C-alpha positions as YAML, in Angstrom:
chain: A
units: angstrom
residues:
- id: 1
  name: UNK
  ca: [95.38, 103.99, 116.62]
- id: 2
  name: UNK
  ca: [95.82, 103.85, 112.92]
- id: 3
  name: UNK
  ca: [96.70, 107.25, 111.43]
- id: 4
  name: UNK
  ca: [94.87, 107.79, 107.99]
- id: 5
  name: UNK
  ca: [95.75, 111.69, 107.92]
- id: 6
  name: UNK
  ca: [97.24, 112.43, 104.50]
- id: 7
  name: UNK
  ca: [95.88, 109.35, 102.94]
- id: 8
  name: UNK
  ca: [93.16, 109.40, 100.04]
- id: 9
  name: UNK
  ca: [90.47, 106.81, 100.11]
- id: 10
  name: UNK
  ca: [90.50, 104.26, 97.13]
- id: 11
  name: UNK
  ca: [86.80, 104.32, 97.11]
- id: 12
  name: UNK
  ca: [83.84, 106.06, 98.52]
- id: 13
  name: UNK
  ca: [80.29, 105.66, 99.09]
- id: 14
  name: UNK
  ca: [77.77, 108.17, 100.43]
- id: 15
  name: UNK
  ca: [78.13, 106.78, 104.05]
- id: 16
  name: UNK
  ca: [81.78, 105.52, 104.19]
- id: 17
  name: UNK
  ca: [85.18, 106.08, 102.74]
- id: 18
  name: UNK
  ca: [87.47, 103.15, 102.06]
- id: 19
  name: UNK
  ca: [91.23, 103.21, 102.72]
- id: 20
  name: UNK
  ca: [93.97, 100.90, 102.38]
- id: 21
  name: UNK
  ca: [95.68, 99.86, 105.61]
- id: 22
  name: UNK
  ca: [98.81, 101.90, 105.95]
- id: 23
  name: UNK
  ca: [100.75, 98.90, 107.49]
- id: 24
  name: UNK
  ca: [98.92, 96.04, 105.31]
- id: 25
  name: UNK
  ca: [97.89, 97.24, 101.91]
- id: 26
  name: UNK
  ca: [95.91, 93.93, 101.58]
- id: 27
  name: UNK
  ca: [93.36, 95.15, 104.22]
- id: 28
  name: UNK
  ca: [90.49, 97.76, 103.73]
- id: 29
  name: UNK
  ca: [89.61, 100.08, 106.46]
- id: 30
  name: UNK
  ca: [86.00, 101.35, 106.23]
- id: 31
  name: UNK
  ca: [85.27, 104.70, 107.95]
- id: 32
  name: UNK
  ca: [82.05, 106.56, 108.40]
- id: 33
  name: UNK
  ca: [81.52, 109.87, 106.65]
- id: 34
  name: UNK
  ca: [79.82, 111.50, 109.86]
- id: 35
  name: UNK
  ca: [78.76, 114.68, 107.84]
- id: 36
  name: UNK
  ca: [76.58, 112.41, 105.62]
- id: 37
  name: UNK
  ca: [75.35, 110.19, 108.32]
- id: 38
  name: UNK
  ca: [74.02, 113.30, 110.13]
- id: 39
  name: UNK
  ca: [72.50, 114.69, 106.99]
- id: 40
  name: UNK
  ca: [70.80, 111.23, 106.43]
- id: 41
  name: UNK
  ca: [69.52, 111.25, 109.96]
- id: 42
  name: UNK
  ca: [68.04, 114.85, 109.71]
- id: 43
  name: UNK
  ca: [66.09, 113.66, 106.79]
- id: 44
  name: UNK
  ca: [64.36, 110.98, 108.63]
- id: 45
  name: UNK
  ca: [60.69, 111.19, 109.75]
- id: 46
  name: UNK
  ca: [60.36, 111.50, 113.62]
- id: 47
  name: UNK
  ca: [59.37, 107.99, 114.26]
- id: 48
  name: UNK
  ca: [62.55, 106.80, 112.78]
- id: 49
  name: UNK
  ca: [64.65, 109.59, 114.46]
- id: 50
  name: UNK
  ca: [63.37, 108.31, 117.64]
- id: 51
  name: UNK
  ca: [65.09, 104.96, 116.82]
- id: 52
  name: UNK
  ca: [68.59, 106.84, 117.07]
- id: 53
  name: UNK
  ca: [71.63, 107.31, 114.74]
- id: 54
  name: UNK
  ca: [72.67, 103.61, 115.24]
- id: 55
  name: UNK
  ca: [70.33, 102.12, 112.86]
- id: 56
  name: UNK
  ca: [72.03, 104.28, 109.96]
- id: 57
  name: UNK
  ca: [75.56, 103.51, 111.13]
- id: 58
  name: UNK
  ca: [76.68, 101.15, 108.25]
- id: 59
  name: UNK
  ca: [79.84, 99.92, 110.16]
- id: 60
  name: UNK
  ca: [77.60, 98.84, 113.05]
- id: 61
  name: UNK
  ca: [75.20, 97.08, 110.54]
- id: 62
  name: UNK
  ca: [78.12, 95.35, 108.91]
- id: 63
  name: UNK
  ca: [79.33, 93.99, 112.11]
- id: 64
  name: UNK
  ca: [75.94, 92.63, 113.06]
- id: 65
  name: UNK
  ca: [75.69, 91.20, 109.60]
- id: 66
  name: UNK
  ca: [78.86, 89.12, 110.16]
- id: 67
  name: UNK
  ca: [77.03, 87.69, 113.10]
- id: 68
  name: UNK
  ca: [73.98, 86.59, 111.18]
- id: 69
  name: UNK
  ca: [72.82, 83.05, 111.95]
- id: 70
  name: UNK
  ca: [73.94, 81.30, 108.54]
- id: 71
  name: UNK
  ca: [77.58, 82.65, 108.96]
- id: 72
  name: UNK
  ca: [77.75, 81.61, 112.56]
- id: 73
  name: UNK
  ca: [76.43, 78.24, 111.78]
- id: 74
  name: UNK
  ca: [78.88, 77.64, 108.95]
- id: 75
  name: UNK
  ca: [81.93, 78.64, 110.98]
- id: 76
  name: UNK
  ca: [80.78, 76.61, 113.86]
- id: 77
  name: UNK
  ca: [80.63, 73.55, 111.64]
- id: 78
  name: UNK
  ca: [84.09, 74.03, 110.35]
- id: 79
  name: UNK
  ca: [82.89, 75.49, 106.92]
- id: 80
  name: UNK
  ca: [84.36, 78.84, 107.18]
- id: 81
  name: UNK
  ca: [86.11, 78.67, 103.80]
- id: 82
  name: UNK
  ca: [82.58, 78.61, 102.34]
- id: 83
  name: UNK
  ca: [81.61, 81.85, 103.74]
- id: 84
  name: UNK
  ca: [84.55, 83.64, 102.10]
- id: 85
  name: UNK
  ca: [84.01, 82.26, 98.69]
- id: 86
  name: UNK
  ca: [81.97, 85.30, 97.73]
- id: 87
  name: UNK
  ca: [82.87, 87.81, 100.58]
- id: 88
  name: UNK
  ca: [85.93, 89.59, 101.61]
- id: 89
  name: UNK
  ca: [87.46, 88.12, 104.94]
- id: 90
  name: UNK
  ca: [86.37, 90.11, 107.64]
- id: 91
  name: UNK
  ca: [88.62, 91.17, 110.72]
- id: 92
  name: UNK
  ca: [86.36, 93.18, 112.88]
- id: 93
  name: UNK
  ca: [87.04, 96.84, 113.69]
- id: 94
  name: UNK
  ca: [89.73, 99.00, 114.84]
- id: 95
  name: UNK
  ca: [90.41, 102.55, 115.99]
- id: 96
  name: UNK
  ca: [91.69, 105.30, 113.43]
- id: 97
  name: UNK
  ca: [92.43, 108.79, 113.45]
- id: 98
  name: UNK
  ca: [89.08, 109.22, 111.56]
- id: 99
  name: UNK
  ca: [87.02, 107.17, 114.05]
- id: 100
  name: UNK
  ca: [86.32, 103.53, 114.26]
- id: 101
  name: UNK
  ca: [87.05, 101.47, 111.00]
- id: 102
  name: UNK
  ca: [85.63, 97.90, 109.88]
- id: 103
  name: UNK
  ca: [88.61, 96.01, 108.50]
- id: 104
  name: UNK
  ca: [88.40, 93.55, 105.73]
- id: 105
  name: UNK
  ca: [90.21, 92.06, 102.93]
- id: 106
  name: UNK
  ca: [90.70, 93.98, 99.63]
- id: 107
  name: UNK
  ca: [89.46, 92.10, 96.80]
- id: 108
  name: UNK
  ca: [92.00, 92.99, 93.81]
- id: 109
  name: UNK
  ca: [92.31, 92.45, 90.23]
- id: 110
  name: UNK
  ca: [95.09, 90.82, 88.45]
- id: 111
  name: UNK
  ca: [97.04, 94.18, 88.64]
- id: 112
  name: UNK
  ca: [96.95, 94.23, 92.46]
- id: 113
  name: UNK
  ca: [94.42, 97.08, 92.32]
- id: 114
  name: UNK
  ca: [90.97, 97.04, 93.99]
- id: 115
  name: UNK
  ca: [88.89, 94.94, 91.81]
- id: 116
  name: UNK
  ca: [86.30, 96.48, 89.31]
- id: 117
  name: UNK
  ca: [82.78, 96.65, 90.20]
- id: 118
  name: UNK
  ca: [80.14, 94.81, 88.40]
- id: 119
  name: UNK
  ca: [78.44, 98.11, 87.63]
- id: 120
  name: UNK
  ca: [81.50, 99.52, 85.79]
- id: 121
  name: UNK
  ca: [81.99, 96.14, 84.00]
- id: 122
  name: UNK
  ca: [78.63, 95.78, 82.50]
- id: 123
  name: UNK
  ca: [78.80, 99.42, 81.47]
- id: 124
  name: UNK
  ca: [82.12, 98.63, 79.66]
- id: 125
  name: UNK
  ca: [81.44, 95.25, 78.39]
- id: 126
  name: UNK
  ca: [77.79, 94.34, 79.00]
- id: 127
  name: UNK
  ca: [76.48, 91.16, 80.95]
- id: 128
  name: UNK
  ca: [78.58, 88.80, 78.95]
- id: 129
  name: UNK
  ca: [78.53, 84.97, 79.35]
- id: 130
  name: UNK
  ca: [81.57, 84.64, 81.66]
- id: 131
  name: UNK
  ca: [80.09, 87.10, 84.18]
- id: 132
  name: UNK
  ca: [76.51, 85.85, 83.85]
- id: 133
  name: UNK
  ca: [78.16, 82.42, 84.85]
- id: 134
  name: UNK
  ca: [79.83, 84.24, 87.83]
- id: 135
  name: UNK
  ca: [76.54, 85.63, 88.74]
- id: 136
  name: UNK
  ca: [74.85, 82.32, 88.60]
- id: 137
  name: UNK
  ca: [77.50, 80.76, 90.91]
- id: 138
  name: UNK
  ca: [77.22, 83.64, 93.41]
- id: 139
  name: UNK
  ca: [73.34, 83.39, 93.48]
- id: 140
  name: UNK
  ca: [73.65, 79.58, 93.91]
- id: 141
  name: UNK
  ca: [76.13, 80.30, 96.86]
- id: 142
  name: UNK
  ca: [73.45, 82.57, 98.47]
- id: 143
  name: UNK
  ca: [70.81, 79.91, 98.08]
- id: 144
  name: UNK
  ca: [73.11, 77.08, 99.39]
- id: 145
  name: UNK
  ca: [74.53, 79.07, 102.47]
- id: 146
  name: UNK
  ca: [71.51, 80.98, 103.48]
- id: 147
  name: UNK
  ca: [73.45, 84.00, 103.82]
- id: 148
  name: UNK
  ca: [71.27, 87.16, 103.96]
- id: 149
  name: UNK
  ca: [71.96, 90.34, 102.08]
- id: 150
  name: UNK
  ca: [70.35, 93.72, 101.42]
- id: 151
  name: UNK
  ca: [69.37, 94.50, 97.77]
- id: 152
  name: UNK
  ca: [72.23, 93.25, 95.37]
- id: 153
  name: UNK
  ca: [73.35, 96.41, 93.70]
- id: 154
  name: UNK
  ca: [76.01, 96.23, 90.95]
- id: 155
  name: UNK
  ca: [78.23, 98.76, 92.55]
- id: 156
  name: UNK
  ca: [78.32, 96.67, 95.92]
- id: 157
  name: UNK
  ca: [79.71, 93.62, 93.88]
- id: 158
  name: UNK
  ca: [83.25, 93.32, 92.31]
- id: 159
  name: UNK
  ca: [84.69, 90.92, 90.14]
- id: 160
  name: UNK
  ca: [88.02, 89.02, 90.73]
- id: 161
  name: UNK
  ca: [89.70, 86.25, 88.81]
- id: 162
  name: UNK
  ca: [89.72, 83.06, 90.77]
- id: 163
  name: UNK
  ca: [91.17, 79.93, 89.18]
- id: 164
  name: UNK
  ca: [91.01, 81.39, 85.81]
- id: 165
  name: UNK
  ca: [87.36, 82.39, 85.95]
- id: 166
  name: UNK
  ca: [85.63, 85.61, 87.17]
- id: 167
  name: UNK
  ca: [83.89, 85.46, 90.72]
- id: 168
  name: UNK
  ca: [81.65, 88.14, 92.21]
- id: 169
  name: UNK
  ca: [82.37, 89.38, 95.68]
- id: 170
  name: UNK
  ca: [79.83, 91.23, 97.73]
- id: 171
  name: UNK
  ca: [81.84, 93.98, 99.38]
- id: 172
  name: UNK
  ca: [78.97, 96.04, 100.82]
- id: 173
  name: UNK
  ca: [75.24, 95.38, 101.61]
- id: 174
  name: UNK
  ca: [75.82, 92.14, 103.70]
- id: 175
  name: UNK
  ca: [72.96, 91.30, 106.15]
- id: 176
  name: UNK
  ca: [69.12, 92.20, 106.37]
- id: 177
  name: UNK
  ca: [67.20, 94.43, 108.42]
- id: 178
  name: UNK
  ca: [66.23, 93.47, 112.05]
- id: 179
  name: UNK
  ca: [62.85, 91.64, 111.42]
- id: 180
  name: UNK
  ca: [64.01, 89.62, 108.39]
- id: 181
  name: UNK
  ca: [67.29, 88.73, 110.21]
- id: 182
  name: UNK
  ca: [65.31, 87.26, 113.18]
- id: 183
  name: UNK
  ca: [62.91, 85.36, 110.73]
- id: 184
  name: UNK
  ca: [65.91, 83.75, 109.11]
- id: 185
  name: UNK
  ca: [65.68, 80.98, 111.66]
- id: 186
  name: UNK
  ca: [62.71, 79.67, 109.54]
- id: 187
  name: UNK
  ca: [64.26, 77.92, 106.55]
- id: 188
  name: UNK
  ca: [61.23, 78.42, 104.16]
- id: 189
  name: UNK
  ca: [61.20, 82.06, 104.89]
- id: 190
  name: UNK
  ca: [64.79, 82.42, 104.47]
- id: 191
  name: UNK
  ca: [64.68, 80.69, 101.08]
- id: 192
  name: UNK
  ca: [61.88, 83.04, 99.85]
- id: 193
  name: UNK
  ca: [63.77, 86.19, 101.07]
- id: 194
  name: UNK
  ca: [66.90, 85.19, 99.30]
- id: 195
  name: UNK
  ca: [64.93, 84.33, 96.15]
- id: 196
  name: UNK
  ca: [63.47, 87.81, 96.03]
- id: 197
  name: UNK
  ca: [66.87, 89.35, 96.45]
- id: 198
  name: UNK
  ca: [68.13, 87.41, 93.47]
- id: 199
  name: UNK
  ca: [65.16, 88.11, 91.39]
- id: 200
  name: UNK
  ca: [65.61, 91.90, 92.08]
- id: 201
  name: UNK
  ca: [69.30, 91.59, 91.34]
- id: 202
  name: UNK
  ca: [68.57, 90.26, 87.77]
- id: 203
  name: UNK
  ca: [66.04, 93.08, 87.27]
- id: 204
  name: UNK
  ca: [68.65, 95.60, 88.23]
- id: 205
  name: UNK
  ca: [71.36, 94.10, 85.85]
- id: 206
  name: UNK
  ca: [68.71, 94.25, 82.97]
- id: 207
  name: UNK
  ca: [68.03, 97.99, 84.01]
- id: 208
  name: UNK
  ca: [71.83, 98.71, 84.08]
- id: 209
  name: UNK
  ca: [72.30, 97.34, 80.59]
- id: 210
  name: UNK
  ca: [69.22, 98.94, 79.18]
- id: 211
  name: UNK
  ca: [69.53, 102.17, 77.19]
- id: 212
  name: UNK
  ca: [66.13, 103.38, 77.82]
- id: 213
  name: UNK
  ca: [67.28, 106.24, 80.12]
- id: 214
  name: UNK
  ca: [64.52, 105.51, 82.64]
- id: 215
  name: UNK
  ca: [65.41, 105.91, 86.29]
- id: 216
  name: UNK
  ca: [65.74, 102.61, 88.38]
- id: 217
  name: UNK
  ca: [62.95, 104.21, 90.66]
- id: 218
  name: UNK
  ca: [60.52, 104.77, 87.71]
- id: 219
  name: UNK
  ca: [61.25, 101.20, 86.39]
- id: 220
  name: UNK
  ca: [59.93, 99.75, 89.59]
- id: 221
  name: UNK
  ca: [56.41, 101.11, 88.95]
- id: 222
  name: UNK
  ca: [55.92, 99.19, 85.84]
...
């Protein structure tokens, strides 16, 4: 068991804390926040509650996402390097003093610290040309590999320097809900699904860089 007591997370979302592995600082340990998972579960309508808590367990979902058809196929054909061009390398899960944790590579910046999120970058510098180019390469990679994601949110993408240019890495939000995941076996459907995620991603970037003050939810009603 890995002891995380006394350590502070380097990043936190609503559902998980992210810790550096105490014995290998190049690795991230993603641990559930059970109090928030429970609160989220209690807000579910009764039909969804009947499906249990596993469906809102981000670690379980992430484990399943790494077993999706596109990733399994690429690895089986000796193309695993392509998988990790825009994803942190994934190392399964392990037991910690705070419960089971998913283990993955930490994507770092040039200073060795966890890489800046796309959300923070565009707030600081805007959606400039180098990052526009990085976003285009990332979206081309999604299309070429057929890897499924949920909605592409800027706070779930980080920017790292690779070979002298910025590249985007998806650090959260991999995978698709159960039914879309099963339909991914049909190429035309998979391409349409990914195209919709990409279109929504660019709409989100436009909203992030807009000074209108309108909420994201309200902007979807236009």
